[in-house]
N, C-alpha and C positions, 0 to 999 in steps of 0.2 A: 306407061307403067300401069299395070292393073290395080295396084295399091291406091295410086293417086287417083284413078277414076272412082274407085269404091269411096275414098274419102270425100271427093267432090260430090258424089250422090248423096251421102251422109249429111254432108254440109247443106245440101240444097233441100234435103228433108227437114233438117233442123231448123232452118231458116223458114221454110213453110210452116212448119208446126208453131214456131214463134209468132209469125204474123197472123196465122190462123187463130191462134189463142188470144192474141190481142184484140183482133176484129170481133171475136165472139164474147169476151169477157170484160175488156176495158171500156171506160168512158174517156170521151176526148177532153181536152181542156175547153176547147170552145163548145159552149153550150151543154157540156157534161152529156153528150149522146153516145150511145153504143154504136157498133158498125151498122146493126139491123136498123135502129133508129134513123141513122144517117140515110141509108138506102132508101127506106120508107119515105122520109121527108123530101129526098130529092125527086122521087116518084110523084109525090103528092097524094093527098087523100083521095083523089078521084080516080086514081090509077087502080086497075082491077086487082093487082097484087099487093096494095099497101097493107090490107089487114093480114094477108098471110105472112108477110115479112115481119111485121110487128110481133105476130104470134109464133115465130120460130122459137123452139125450146131451147133452153141452156144446152150446151154441148155436153154429152156424156162421152167422157174420154178415157181410155185406159186399156187394160188388158181384159179380152172377152174370150170365152171358151165357144168354140163351134158346136152347135148342137144339132145340126141337121138343116133341110131345107125341103120347101115343096115347091110347086109351080111359080108361084110369087114371091115367096119371101125365104130368108136366110134366118135361121133361129141361132141366136147367141145368148150368152148370159155374162154379165158383166162380173167379173171375178170378184173385185172388192165389195160390191153390194149384194151379189147373188140375184140381182134383177135380171129378169129375162125380157129379151127384145125380139121383135120381127122385124127384120131390116129388108126393105123392099130390094129385089133384085133389081130394079130399074137404076139403082145407084151403084151397082157393085157388079162390074162387068166380068170379073174374074170368079164368079161363084161356081163355075164348072170345076175350078181347080181345088175347091174345097171338098175333100173326100173323107177324112179321118175325123170321126167324133172326138171331141175334147180337143183339136188343135187350138193353140193359143194365138188369138189375133190381137195385135195393137192397132186399135182404130178410134175414131172420134164419131159419134153419130148424133143427129138432130132429128126433131120431129118437124116435119113440113107438111102441111096440108093433110094431117092425119096419119102419116106414115113415117117411120124412122129411115132416114137417109144417111148413107156413108159420106 
């Protein structure tokens, strides 16, 4: 049944969103650490990615307007805050599907190593 398949897809997306939100915003009871803090601590301070992981920005999540793209970036605007972002194409393989300016996207992005990633 096609409807059941769609419902299962939505359920999977909702589950992923809840887990992603928890990992990016919640502190655990044990040592009151966030997901990125846990990841960094597991790697250890001597790991080359330790500081990069600790410095991942808070996730900006919600509805964005597609504003165009160039060779390297997709230009988007967070509707609620009017904040503009350049999201790297390295993180969004479907950039060729974006054609119409002001298309609404529901996504979340984080700043990683100086670039905004999907």
